[in-house]
C-alpha positions as CSV (number, residue, x, y, z in Angstrom):
1,M,0.1,0.1,0.1
2,S,1.6,3.3,-1.2
3,T,1.9,6.3,1.3
4,P,-0.4,9.2,0.0
5,R,1.6,12.2,-1.4
6,P,1.4,15.5,0.6
7,S,-0.9,18.1,-1.3
8,S,0.5,21.3,-2.7
9,Y,-1.5,22.8,0.2
10,M,0.3,21.1,2.8
11,L,3.7,21.6,1.0
12,T,3.1,25.3,1.2
13,W,2.2,25.1,5.0
14,T,5.5,23.4,5.2
15,L,7.7,25.6,3.6
16,I,6.3,28.5,5.5
17,G,6.9,26.7,8.7
18,V,10.2,25.6,8.1
19,V,11.3,29.2,6.9
20,T,9.7,30.8,10.0
21,L,11.0,28.5,12.4
22,G,14.7,28.4,10.8
23,I,14.8,32.1,10.7
24,S,13.5,32.6,14.2
25,L,15.7,30.3,15.8
26,S,18.6,31.9,14.1
27,I,17.5,35.4,15.5
28,A,17.2,33.8,19.0
29,L,20.5,32.3,19.0
30,T,22.7,35.1,17.2
31,H,24.9,37.3,19.1
32,D,25.3,39.6,16.4
33,T,22.4,42.3,16.6
34,R,24.0,44.1,13.7
35,W,21.6,42.0,11.3
36,M,18.8,44.3,12.4
37,E,20.4,47.5,10.6
38,W,21.4,45.4,7.3
39,H,19.6,42.5,6.0
40,L,18.5,38.9,7.0
41,S,21.6,37.3,5.2
42,R,23.7,38.8,7.9
43,L,22.4,36.1,10.2
44,G,24.0,33.6,7.8
45,E,27.3,34.9,8.3
46,G,30.1,33.5,10.6
47,E,30.5,30.1,12.1
48,S,28.0,30.2,14.7
49,L,25.1,27.7,15.4
50,A,22.6,30.6,14.2
51,A,24.4,31.0,11.0
52,A,24.4,27.3,10.6
53,I,20.6,27.2,11.1
54,F,19.8,30.1,8.7
55,N,22.0,28.6,5.9
56,F,20.5,25.2,6.4
57,T,17.1,26.5,6.4
58,F,17.3,28.0,3.0
59,V,18.6,24.8,1.5
60,M,15.7,22.9,3.2
61,A,13.2,25.5,1.9
62,A,14.7,25.2,-1.6
63,V,14.1,21.6,-1.3
64,I,10.4,21.8,0.0
65,L,9.7,24.5,-2.8
66,A,11.1,22.2,-5.6
67,A,8.7,19.4,-4.0
68,L,6.0,22.1,-4.2
69,A,6.7,22.9,-7.9
70,A,6.9,19.1,-8.9
71,R,3.5,18.8,-7.0
72,I,1.8,21.3,-8.5
73,M,2.5,19.5,-12.1
74,S,0.2,16.5,-10.7
75,E,-2.6,18.7,-9.7
76,V,-2.9,21.3,-12.6
77,S,-3.1,20.3,-16.3
78,T,-3.0,23.8,-17.8
79,P,0.0,24.0,-20.4
80,G,1.8,26.9,-18.6
81,V,2.3,24.7,-15.6
82,H,5.6,23.4,-17.0
83,T,7.1,26.9,-17.0
84,L,5.5,27.8,-13.5
85,R,7.6,24.8,-12.3
86,S,10.7,25.6,-14.0
87,L,10.3,29.3,-12.3
88,L,10.0,27.8,-8.8
89,F,12.7,25.4,-9.6
90,G,14.8,28.4,-10.5
91,V,13.9,30.1,-7.3
92,A,14.9,26.8,-5.3
93,I,18.2,26.9,-7.0
94,C,18.7,30.5,-5.8
95,W,17.8,29.7,-2.2
96,I,20.2,26.7,-2.3
97,G,22.9,29.2,-3.3
98,I,22.0,32.0,-0.6
99,G,22.5,29.1,1.8
100,C,25.6,27.8,0.5
101,F,27.7,31.0,-0.1
102,P,27.0,33.3,2.8
103,F,27.3,36.8,2.3
104,D,30.5,37.4,4.5
105,H,32.7,34.8,2.5
106,F,31.0,35.1,-1.2
107,P,29.3,38.5,-1.2
108,I,29.2,38.5,-5.0
109,I,27.8,35.1,-5.5
110,H,25.2,35.6,-2.7
111,N,23.9,38.6,-4.3
112,I,23.8,37.0,-7.7
113,F,21.6,34.2,-6.1
114,G,19.7,36.9,-4.0
115,Y,18.7,39.0,-6.9
116,S,18.3,36.5,-9.2
117,Q,15.5,34.8,-6.9
118,F,13.9,38.6,-6.5
119,L,13.9,38.8,-10.5
120,L,12.5,35.2,-11.0
121,M,9.8,35.6,-8.6
122,G,8.9,39.0,-9.5
123,Y,8.5,37.7,-13.2
124,L,6.5,34.9,-11.9
125,L,4.0,37.1,-9.9
126,L,3.4,39.5,-12.8
127,R,3.0,36.8,-15.5
128,L,1.0,34.1,-13.5
129,R,-2.1,34.9,-15.4
130,T,-0.4,34.3,-18.7
131,I,1.8,31.5,-17.7
132,C,-0.9,29.7,-15.8
133,P,-4.6,31.0,-16.1
134,C,-6.1,28.7,-13.6
135,F,-5.8,30.7,-10.4
136,S,-8.2,33.0,-8.8
137,E,-8.1,36.7,-9.2
138,H,-7.1,37.1,-5.5
139,T,-3.7,35.3,-6.3
140,Y,-2.9,37.6,-9.3
141,T,-3.8,40.7,-7.3
142,I,-1.7,39.6,-4.5
143,G,1.2,38.8,-6.8
144,F,1.0,42.2,-8.6
145,G,0.8,44.0,-5.4
146,V,4.0,42.1,-3.7
147,V,6.1,43.1,-6.9
148,I,4.9,46.8,-6.9
149,I,5.4,47.3,-3.5
150,T,8.7,45.2,-2.8
151,S,10.0,47.1,-6.3
152,I,9.2,50.4,-4.8
153,L,10.7,49.8,-1.6
154,L,14.1,48.5,-2.9
155,A,14.4,51.4,-5.5
156,L,14.0,53.7,-2.4
157,F,16.6,51.7,-0.4
158,H,19.0,52.0,-3.1
159,L,18.3,55.4,-4.1
160,T,17.6,57.1,-1.0
161,H,18.1,54.8,1.8
162,F,14.7,55.5,3.0
163,T,14.2,52.1,4.4
164,T,16.6,49.4,5.2
165,L,17.1,46.2,2.9
166,L,15.8,44.1,6.0
167,I,12.3,45.9,5.8
168,V,12.2,45.3,2.2
169,E,13.1,41.4,2.7
170,I,10.5,41.1,5.7
171,I,7.5,42.6,3.6
172,G,8.8,40.9,0.6
173,Q,8.6,37.4,2.4
174,L,5.3,38.3,4.1
175,G,4.0,39.2,0.7
176,I,5.2,35.7,-0.8
177,Y,3.6,33.9,2.2
178,M,0.3,35.4,1.2
179,W,0.8,34.6,-2.5
180,L,1.5,31.0,-1.8
181,L,-1.3,30.5,0.7
182,S,-4.0,32.0,-2.0
183,M,-2.2,29.9,-4.8
184,A,-2.5,26.8,-2.6
185,A,-5.8,27.6,-1.6
186,D,-6.9,27.8,-5.2
187,L,-5.0,24.4,-6.0
188,R,-7.1,22.8,-3.2
189,K,-10.3,24.1,-4.8
190,I,-9.3,22.8,-8.0
191,A,-8.3,19.4,-6.8
192,M,-11.8,19.3,-4.8
193,H,-13.5,20.1,-8.0
194,H,-11.8,17.0,-9.9
195,K,-13.0,14.7,-7.1
């Protein structure tokens, strides 16, 4: 008797739980409070347990995201789902790069992976309606809003230092949580409709 595979809904909650728990543990264990003045990636710097947890969290999150992308393939029959999976795989690869190349030792490589995942995710959120037109208007609207808000904040950070990169990352992360949960709820409805 085969074990039932986790749904995309369950994988989404697992992804959010792992990332939230990992980052929270890293924050609780770090002795370097300067990360609050810079960015989340500072939590992954150094040889401490907090840094190891932060970097391992990104690798684990990448594995779960790749599993989620593969699971979506079996839940949606829209032709564009292949592109959706490929873009999510690309983001997962970037997360592995962020976890394996900490900013203090590999600043250029770390930034390449960091900004690449931002661009890939931004493209996906903006183009999801065209790529995979089976989701709700709510999901598309959240995705569009997340890209606009984080892009404006990122531009303000680089041009005027109006805010910190940490604030941009936290708002972007919360927005991605909302988008993933909305997409997962849509997939759950699609799955229930086909039963």
